[in-house]
N, C-alpha and C positions, 0 to 999 in steps of 0.2 A: 815701977816695980809691980804694980798690980797686973800689968800686962804680962809680965814674964811668968807670974804664978798661974795665971789662968790659961796659959798656952799648953799645948800637948808636949810631953817630953818624949823624945825618941831615944831613950837610953835603954839598951838591952838589959833585961833583968832575968830572973830564973824562969819566968813563965814562957819565955821564948824557947827555952829548951824543952819544956813540956809540949808546947805547940808543935815543935819539930818532931818529937817522938810520936805524938798523936797523928800527925800527917803521915809520917812514915808507916805507922801501923795501919792507917786507913788505906794507903797505897798497897801495902802487902795484902790486906784482906780483900780489897777490891780486885786486885790482880788475881788472887786465888779463886774468888767466888764469881766474878763477873767478867773480867777482861779475858782470862784464858778460855773459858767456854765460848765467848763471843768470837775470839780470834780463831779457835778451833772450828767453829761453825763457818766462819768466813773463809777459812782456808779450804774446808771441805767443799763449800759452794764454788770457790775458785777452781778447785780440782775438777768438780763436776762440769763446770762451764768449759774448762779446757778439754775435758773428755768429749763433751758434746760438740765442741768446735772441731776437734780432731775427727770424730765420727762423721760429722757433716762434710768435712773435707774429703774423707775417704769415700763417702757416698757420692759426692760430687764427681770425684775422679772415676768412680765405678760407672756413674751415669754417662760421663763423657766417653768412657771406653765402650759402653754398650751402644751409645749413639753412633760412634765411629764404626763399630761392628755392623750395626744395622745399615748404615750408609753403604759400607762396602758390600754387604750381602745384597742390598737392593741394587747397587751398581752391577754386581755380578749377575744377578737374576735378570736384569734388563739386558745385559750383554748376551746372556744365553738366549733370552727371548728373541732378541733381534737376529741372532745367528739362526735360530729355528725358523723365524719368519723368512729370512733370506733363503734358507735351504728349501723351505716349502715353496717359495716363489720360484726358485730355480727349477725345482722338480715339476711344478705346474707348467712353467714355460717349456721345459723339455718335453713333457707329456703332450702339450699343445702342438709343439713343432712335430712330434712324432705322428700325432693324429692328422695334422695338415699334410705331412709327407705321405702318409698312408692313403689319405683321401685323394691327393694328387695322383699317386700311383694307380689307385682304383679308377679314377676318372680317365687317366691316360690309357689304361687297359680297356675301359669301356669304349673310349673314342676309337682306339685301334680296332676293336671288335666291330664297331659300327662302320668305320671306314672300310674294313675288309668286307663286311656284309654289303655295304653300298657298292664296292668294287665288284663283288660277286654278282649283285643284282644288275649292275651295269653290263657286265659281261654276258649275263643270261639274257638281258633285254636286247643287247647287241646281237647275240646269236639268234634270238627270236626274230628281231627285225631283219637280219640278214636272210633268215629262212623265209620270212614273209615276203621280203623284197625279191628273193629268188623265185618264190612261188608266184608272186604277182607279176614278175617279169615274164615268167613262163606263160602265165595266163594271158598277159597282154600280148606277148608274142604270138600265142595261139590265136587270140582274137584278131590280131592284125593279119595273121596268115589266113584266117578264115574269111575275114572281110576282104582281103586283097585277092584271094583265090577266086571267087565267083566273078569278080569284075573283069579279071584278066581273061577269062574263058569266053 
């Protein structure tokens, strides 16, 4: 029996009700003074974090859009540059061909003039040679006649 008297009794009595009221009052007071402000701060932080994430996503999308615009503008600029280079190259080739054609025509004209001048010189030399041959033949004939004339006499 001694054992039973020294053991703890677990029988509810009136203090249990007081303890429950005190715990309820403490929960109410803690909720009003500590938990609600902490929950409010935590919800505001969560809202700010969500806003920051949303803003970061918008900035990321804007960045991607600008990168795409930049890439397209760069591609367009390169395309325009290549077209300009091709146009300049075509114009340069055309100009070169025109100069070559002009030079060939000029050389052809010069050659024709020189050929004509050579032909004229040949004709003039031919006439001079014919005149000299005629003159020499007359002289030779005259000398032959002179030299043959006294011998026959």
